[in-house]
C-alpha positions in Angstrom: 14.4 -30.0 71.7 12.9 -26.6 71.2 16.3 -24.9 72.6 18.2 -26.6 69.7 15.5 -25.6 67.1 16.0 -22.2 68.1 19.7 -22.0 68.1 20.0 -21.5 64.4 17.6 -18.6 64.5 19.3 -16.9 67.3 22.6 -17.2 65.5 21.1 -15.6 62.4 19.7 -12.7 64.5 23.0 -12.3 66.4 24.9 -11.9 63.1 22.4 -9.7 61.4 21.8 -7.3 64.7 25.5 -7.5 66.0 25.9 -3.7 66.2 22.7 -3.6 68.4 22.1 -6.8 70.1 24.2 -9.3 72.0 22.9 -12.9 72.0 24.2 -15.1 74.9 23.0 -18.6 76.0 22.8 -19.8 79.7 23.0 -23.4 80.6 20.0 -23.7 83.1 21.4 -27.0 84.5 24.7 -25.5 85.4 23.5 -22.1 86.4 20.4 -22.7 88.6 21.0 -19.5 90.6 20.4 -17.5 87.4 17.1 -19.1 86.5 15.9 -18.6 90.1 16.8 -14.9 90.0 14.9 -14.2 86.8 11.9 -16.7 87.4 12.8 -18.9 84.7 10.5 -21.8 84.9 10.7 -23.5 81.4 12.8 -23.5 78.4 13.6 -22.0 76.2 13.1 -18.7 77.9 14.1 -15.6 76.0 15.0 -12.4 77.7 16.2 -9.0 76.6 18.1 -6.7 79.1 18.8 -2.9 78.9 21.1 -1.5 81.4 21.3 -4.8 83.2 17.6 -5.2 83.7 15.1 -7.3 81.8 12.9 -5.4 79.6 11.2 -8.4 77.6 10.8 -12.0 78.2 9.0 -14.9 76.3 8.8 -18.5 76.7 8.9 -20.9 73.7 10.5 -21.3 70.2 9.6 -18.8 67.6 10.2 -18.5 63.9 12.7 -16.0 62.9 10.3 -13.4 61.6 8.1 -13.7 64.6 10.8 -13.3 66.9 12.2 -10.2 65.3 8.7 -8.8 65.1 8.3 -9.2 68.9 11.7 -7.7 69.5 10.8 -4.8 67.4 7.6 -4.3 69.0 9.2 -4.4 72.4 11.5 -1.8 71.5 14.6 -4.0 71.8 15.4 -3.6 68.1 
């Protein structure tokens, strides 16, 4: 359920930050090797990558304002 609640927030951020940020979704049930590779233990897990390497990670749904603030604080936006 939290993943579904987060989807519209991520969609808005993806549209607003299209020139700086690409948002993708991974189905953890269909991609277990990816979840293991990045140590994903619960969902939703949000990760930001730079040059193919993870630079930020958080678990759990967030309000848009809080999520954008966290991304800015981490230097992702």
